[in-house]
C-alpha positions in Angstrom: -17.4 165.3 -167.4 -15.2 165.6 -164.3 -13.6 162.2 -163.6 -14.2 160.9 -160.1 -12.6 157.6 -159.1 -14.9 154.9 -157.8 -18.2 156.6 -158.9 -20.4 155.2 -161.7 -20.5 157.2 -165.1 -24.1 158.1 -164.5 -23.4 159.7 -161.0 -20.2 161.5 -162.5 -22.6 163.0 -165.0 -25.1 164.0 -162.4 -22.3 165.6 -160.3 -20.8 167.4 -163.2 -23.9 168.9 -164.4 -25.2 170.0 -160.9 -22.1 170.9 -159.0 -19.9 174.1 -159.1 -16.0 173.8 -159.9 -14.2 176.4 -158.0 -10.5 177.3 -157.4 -9.8 178.8 -153.8 -6.4 180.0 -152.6 -4.5 178.7 -149.7 -5.5 180.0 -146.2 -9.2 180.6 -147.2 -11.9 179.6 -144.8 -14.5 177.6 -146.8 -16.7 176.4 -143.7 -17.4 178.3 -140.5 -18.3 176.9 -137.3 -22.0 177.5 -136.8 -22.7 177.7 -140.4 -25.6 175.8 -142.0 -24.1 173.8 -144.9 -25.6 174.3 -148.3 -22.9 172.6 -150.4 -20.6 169.7 -149.5 -17.1 170.1 -150.8 -15.2 167.4 -152.8 -11.5 168.1 -152.9 -10.0 167.5 -156.5 -6.7 169.2 -156.0 -5.0 170.6 -153.1 -5.4 170.1 -149.2 -8.1 171.2 -146.7 -7.7 171.4 -142.9 -10.6 170.7 -140.6 -10.6 172.2 -137.1 -12.6 172.1 -134.0 -12.6 175.0 -131.4 -13.3 175.0 -127.7 -13.4 178.4 -125.9 -10.2 180.1 -127.3 -8.3 176.8 -128.2 -8.2 175.3 -131.7 -7.3 171.7 -132.6 -6.5 170.3 -135.9 -8.8 167.3 -136.5 -7.9 166.0 -140.0 -6.8 166.8 -143.4 -9.0 166.4 -146.5 -6.9 165.0 -149.5 -7.9 164.9 -153.3 -11.0 162.7 -153.9 -12.0 163.1 -150.2 -14.8 165.1 -148.6 -15.8 166.5 -145.3 -17.9 164.0 -143.4 -18.6 166.6 -140.8 -20.2 169.0 -143.5 -22.1 165.9 -144.8 -23.6 165.0 -141.6 -24.6 168.5 -140.7 -26.2 169.2 -144.1 -28.4 166.0 -143.9 -29.5 166.8 -140.5 -29.8 170.5 -141.3 -27.8 171.4 -138.3 -25.1 174.1 -137.8 -21.6 172.9 -138.5 -19.5 172.0 -135.5 -16.2 172.4 -137.4 -14.6 174.9 -139.6 -12.3 174.3 -142.5 -9.5 176.2 -144.2 -7.5 175.5 -147.5 -4.0 174.5 -146.6 -2.8 175.3 -150.1 -4.4 176.4 -153.5 -7.3 174.0 -154.0 -9.6 173.0 -156.7 -13.2 172.0 -155.1 -16.3 170.5 -156.4 -19.2 171.9 -154.5 -22.1 169.4 -154.5 -25.5 170.9 -153.5 -27.1 169.5 -150.4 -30.4 168.9 -152.0 -29.0 166.8 -154.8 -26.7 164.8 -152.6 -29.7 163.8 -150.5 -31.4 162.7 -153.7 -28.3 160.9 -155.1 -27.8 158.8 -151.8 -31.1 157.1 -152.7 -30.2 156.5 -156.4 -26.4 155.7 -156.4 -25.1 153.3 -153.8 -21.5 154.2 -154.9 -22.2 157.6 -153.3 -22.9 155.9 -150.0 -19.8 153.9 -150.3 -17.7 157.1 -150.7 -18.9 158.7 -147.5 -18.6 155.4 -145.7 -15.1 155.4 -146.7 -14.7 159.0 -145.4 -16.3 158.2 -142.2 -13.8 155.3 -141.7 -10.8 157.5 -142.5 -12.0 160.3 -140.1 -12.7 157.9 -137.4 -9.2 156.6 -137.8 -7.8 160.0 -137.9 -9.7 161.1 -134.7 -8.6 158.0 -132.9 -5.0 158.7 -133.7 -5.3 162.3 -132.6 -6.8 161.2 -129.2 -4.0 158.5 -128.7 -1.3 161.4 -129.5 -3.0 163.7 -127.0 -3.2 161.1 -124.3 0.0 159.1 -124.7 2.6 160.8 -126.8 5.1 163.3 -125.6 5.0 166.7 -127.3 8.1 166.2 -129.2 7.1 163.0 -130.8 3.6 164.5 -131.5 5.5 167.4 -133.3 7.8 165.4 -135.3 4.9 163.1 -136.6 2.9 166.1 -137.4 5.8 167.6 -139.6 6.5 164.2 -141.2 2.7 163.9 -142.1 2.7 167.2 -143.5 5.8 166.6 -145.7 4.1 163.3 -146.9 0.8 165.2 -147.7 2.3 168.3 -149.3 5.3 166.6 -150.9 7.4 169.5 -149.7 10.5 169.4 -147.6 11.5 172.0 -146.3 8.0 173.1 -145.1 7.2 176.8 -145.1 5.3 177.0 -141.8 5.6 179.1 -138.7 5.7 178.1 -135.1 2.5 180.2 -134.5 0.7 178.3 -137.1 1.7 174.9 -135.7 0.7 176.0 -132.2 -2.7 177.0 -133.5 -3.3 173.6 -135.1 -1.9 171.9 -131.9 -4.1 173.9 -129.6 -1.1 175.2 -127.5 1.2 178.3 -127.1 3.7 179.4 -129.7 6.4 179.4 -127.1 5.7 175.7 -126.4 6.3 174.8 -130.0 9.4 177.0 -130.1 10.9 175.1 -127.2 10.2 171.7 -128.6 11.4 172.6 -132.0 14.7 173.7 -130.5 14.9 170.4 -128.7 14.2 168.6 -132.1 16.9 170.7 -133.8 19.5 169.8 -131.1 18.7 166.1 -131.7 19.3 166.7 -135.5 15.9 165.6 -136.4 15.0 169.0 -138.0 16.7 171.9 -139.4 15.1 175.4 -138.9 15.8 178.4 -141.3 14.2 181.9 -141.3 10.7 180.7 -142.7 11.1 177.1 -143.3 11.4 173.8 -141.2 13.3 170.7 -142.9 12.9 167.2 -141.7 16.3 165.5 -141.7 
C-alpha cells in the first residue's frame, strides 16, 4: 500500500488499488491546456510546474511539491471542462494518477480527501496572490532573486542548472530582460553565473 500522509488507511487502500503509479522524466508535459482531465496527479516525488498562457506569453503560476496535487486539474475534471492550465515536470517525478470517476466517488465517502483538496486550494490561492503582488509591486530584480531563492529551497540545489531562456519563459518576458537583470544581480554580488548554472550567494 502506498503511504499518503493525512489520509485514512481505508482511503489509502482505495487509492493504491485503483490508481496508476508512474515515473516521468524532467521537462515532460503531463497536462495540456484545453485537455479534458481523466486522471488527477498526486506528486509523490519530484516537482511539477503549472503554467497559464495568454496569446504568446506564458506565466508560471505555482509548483506542486510532494504530497500535493493540481487543484486546477481537480476543478476541471469535476466540471468536465477543458483545462485552463498546463503542467510540466521540473525534475524526475513519481506521480500517482487518480482516476476522475473514482475521485468523485471518494469525495462523498472520505472527508479526508476533501480536506486534502481544500488545503491545496488554500496553498494555490496564497501562491496566486503572491504572484499577483510580485507582478504589481516588485521590481524585476527582486522578483528574479526571490524566484531563484524559491527554486533553491524547493530543489535543494545551489547552484541551479537553469538557463536565462527558461527563466524568461516562466516569467512571461524576454530572455534579454532576464540577462540584463541577472547581470545587475551579479554585479551586486547576489548571484554567481557560470556557463550553465546560477548560484545564489
